[in-house]
C-alpha positions in Angstrom: 78.3 11.7 39.0 79.6 15.0 40.3 78.0 16.4 43.3 77.2 20.1 43.5 78.1 22.0 46.8 75.1 23.6 48.2 75.7 27.3 49.0 74.8 28.7 52.4 72.4 31.7 52.2 73.9 35.1 53.1 73.2 36.4 56.5 71.9 40.1 56.0 73.1 41.0 59.5 76.7 39.7 59.0 79.1 42.4 57.8 80.9 42.1 54.6 84.6 41.3 54.9 85.6 44.7 53.4 83.5 46.7 55.9 85.0 44.8 58.8 88.4 45.6 57.6 87.5 49.3 57.2 86.2 49.4 60.8 89.2 47.7 62.2 91.5 50.2 60.3 89.4 53.1 61.6 89.7 51.8 65.2 93.5 51.4 64.9 93.7 54.9 63.5 91.7 56.4 66.3 94.0 54.6 68.8 97.0 55.9 67.0 95.6 59.5 67.1 94.8 59.1 70.9 98.4 57.9 71.5 99.8 60.9 69.5 97.5 63.3 71.4 98.7 61.8 74.7 102.3 62.2 73.6 101.8 65.8 72.7 100.0 66.5 76.0 102.3 64.6 78.3 105.5 63.9 76.4 108.7 65.6 77.0 109.0 67.2 73.6 106.4 70.0 74.3 106.8 70.2 78.1 106.8 73.8 79.2 110.3 75.0 79.9 110.4 78.7 79.1 108.0 81.5 80.2 108.7 84.9 78.7 107.1 87.8 80.5 106.5 91.1 78.5 105.3 94.4 79.9 106.0 93.8 83.7 107.6 96.7 85.6 106.1 96.5 89.0 105.9 92.7 89.1 108.8 90.3 88.6 108.8 87.5 86.1 108.6 85.0 89.0 105.6 86.8 90.5 103.8 86.7 87.1 104.5 82.9 86.7 103.3 82.1 90.1 100.1 84.3 89.8 99.4 82.6 86.3 99.9 79.1 87.9 102.7 78.2 85.6 105.2 77.0 88.2 103.8 73.4 87.9 104.9 73.0 84.2 102.9 70.8 81.9 102.6 70.7 78.2 102.4 73.8 76.0 99.3 72.3 74.3 97.6 71.7 77.6 97.7 75.3 78.7 94.5 77.3 78.6 95.3 80.9 77.6 92.0 82.2 78.8 92.3 80.7 82.2 95.8 82.0 82.6 94.7 85.6 81.6 91.8 85.4 84.1 94.2 84.4 87.0 96.5 87.1 86.1 93.6 89.6 86.1 93.1 88.8 89.8 96.5 90.4 90.5 96.1 94.0 91.6 98.8 95.4 89.4 97.6 93.6 86.2 95.2 95.6 84.1 95.1 93.2 81.1 96.9 90.1 80.1 97.3 87.7 77.1 99.1 84.5 76.5 100.4 82.8 73.3 102.4 79.6 72.8 105.9 79.6 71.4 106.7 76.1 70.2 108.1 73.8 71.0 108.4 74.4 74.8 107.6 78.0 75.6 104.9 80.6 76.0 104.8 84.4 76.0 102.8 86.2 78.7 102.1 89.9 77.9 100.7 92.0 80.6 99.5 95.7 80.9 100.0 97.1 84.4 97.9 99.7 86.1 99.6 103.1 86.4 99.1 104.6 89.9 97.3 107.9 89.9 97.4 108.6 93.7 99.1 107.7 97.0 96.6 106.9 99.8 97.1 107.0 103.5 94.6 106.0 106.3 95.7 108.5 109.0 98.8 110.6 109.2 100.9 107.9 110.7 99.9 105.1 108.3 102.0 103.8 105.4 101.3 105.1 101.9 99.6 103.0 99.3 99.4 103.2 95.4 95.9 103.7 94.0 94.8 102.8 90.5 92.3 105.0 88.5 89.7 102.5 89.8 90.5 103.5 93.5 92.0 100.1 94.1 95.1 99.6 96.3 97.8 98.3 94.1 100.6 97.9 96.8 102.7 99.8 99.3 104.1 103.0 97.8 107.9 103.4 97.5 107.8 106.8 95.8 105.1 109.6 95.8 106.7 111.8 93.0 104.2 113.3 90.7 101.2 111.4 92.3 98.2 113.0 94.0 98.6 112.6 97.8 95.4 111.6 99.7 95.1 111.5 103.5 91.9 109.9 104.8 90.8 109.4 108.5 92.7 106.9 110.5 91.4 103.4 110.5 92.2 99.8 109.5 95.0 99.7 106.9 93.9 98.7 103.4 95.1 95.6 101.6 96.1 95.1 98.0 93.1 94.7 95.7 90.8 96.7 98.0 88.8 99.7 96.8 89.1 102.3 99.4 87.1 105.3 98.0 84.5 106.2 95.5 85.8 106.1 91.9 84.0 109.3 90.9 85.6 111.2 93.9 89.1 110.0 93.0 88.5 111.1 89.4 87.3 114.5 90.4 90.3 115.0 92.7 92.8 113.9 90.0 91.1 116.3 87.5 91.4 119.2 90.0 95.0 118.4 90.5 95.7 118.5 86.8 93.5 121.6 86.1 94.6 123.9 89.0 98.0 125.0 87.6 96.2 126.2 84.5 93.4 127.9 86.4 95.3 129.6 89.3 99.0 128.9 88.6 98.9 126.8 91.8 99.8 123.2 92.5 97.9 120.8 94.7 100.1 119.3 97.5 97.4 117.0 98.8 93.8 116.4 99.6 92.5 115.3 103.0 89.2 114.1 104.3 88.1 114.4 107.9 85.8 112.1 109.9 82.8 114.0 108.7 83.8 113.6 105.0 84.8 117.3 104.7 87.3 117.7 101.9 90.3 120.1 102.1 92.8 121.0 99.5 96.3 121.8 100.6 98.1 124.0 98.2 101.9 123.8 97.7 102.1 127.5 98.5 100.7 126.8 102.0 97.1 128.0 101.8 94.0 125.7 102.1 90.7 125.4 100.3 87.7 124.1 102.2 85.2 122.3 99.9 82.8 120.8 102.5 81.2 117.4 102.4 81.5 115.0 99.5 79.4 112.1 100.6 76.4 112.2 98.3 76.4 112.4 94.5 74.9 115.9 94.7 77.8 117.0 97.1 80.3 115.5 94.7 78.7 117.2 91.7 79.0 120.6 93.5 82.8 120.4 93.4 82.5 121.7 89.8 80.8 124.9 91.1 83.1 125.2 94.1 86.2 125.1 91.8 84.6 127.7 89.6 84.2 129.9 92.7 87.8 129.4 93.6 88.8 130.5 90.2 86.5 133.5 90.1 88.1 135.2 93.1 91.6 134.9 91.7 91.2 138.5 90.4 90.9 139.8 94.0 93.0 137.2 95.9 96.8 136.7 95.6 97.2 133.0 95.8 101.0 133.4 95.9 100.9 135.5 99.0 102.3 133.8 102.1 99.7 135.7 104.0 96.8 133.8 102.6 95.6 131.2 105.1 92.5 129.7 103.6 89.7 130.0 101.1 86.3 128.6 102.1 84.1 127.6 99.1 81.6 125.4 100.9 79.0 127.8 99.7 80.2 128.5 96.1 78.0 131.6 95.9 79.6 133.2 98.9 83.3 132.3 99.1 85.2 133.5 102.2 88.9 134.3 102.4 91.0 134.3 105.6 94.4 136.1 105.8 97.0 135.2 108.5 97.4 139.0 109.2 93.7 139.6 109.8 92.9 140.7 113.3 91.0 137.9 115.1 87.6 138.9 116.3 87.3 140.0 120.0 86.3 137.1 122.2 84.5 138.1 125.5 86.0 136.9 128.7 84.3 133.7 129.9 82.4 133.7 133.1 83.9 131.7 136.0 83.4 128.1 135.2 81.0 126.2 137.5 82.2 123.0 139.0 80.8 120.3 136.8 78.2 118.0 138.1 79.4 114.3 138.4 76.3 113.4 136.6 76.8 115.9 133.7 76.4 114.2 130.2 79.4 113.8 128.0 79.3 116.1 125.0 79.8 114.3 121.5 80.6 116.2 118.4 78.1 115.1 115.6 78.8 115.8 111.9 76.2 118.1 110.5 
């Protein structure tokens, strides 16, 4: 008599042989992909070896690499273009930056530099600094040719990346510099600001124009009327004359002209000075 083998009932929770094989294969594939990724990120085949810098004129390629944090090397695939561009944006000379990989072992860094619009000095004896159109110090100036010359009151010397004046004021002064040759046939040599924020234009022909204070937005906006007043008197004033000393347009509705040859007003002889009291108060000049 032949005995029949009794079949064991199937366990519903036990995976089928085919499913187990598929899961094992998927796990092995995932491990292989992780290994390939690690090789791409850390292997020598794609290690960063060459950094090409495009658009740099004020900065050297070495300065760009250091500012971008690329001196440490690493894999081309591990570099974050947005992070590199953000680091470069913190460099005063860099206006904009972009990064793209160049396989297998290089990247291209393209930057746009700020163009200086003015040269700034804090006091007549201080060094000159390049200013961007945002009134930010770019670096110490090596040439002032073609740039607006600004002399502000003496004080602590600025540092690269620092904003040293109001952007709107800088824009107004640059616009006056560019417009004056067409309006008066004159060129601006420099602008200066005194300790009371009074603005003075020094023309290349030797005369000056006094504009008054430029502290508040209203005072700044009045520069338009004061420039118009300066233009309006050009029919009666010879701005090419070496005899012209200054034009005062602090009140644009009543500009005043001073010639070097004009006779000074008579000054009465002073009374004999009394001996000052040792307790006499010190006189301090206060800006109006």
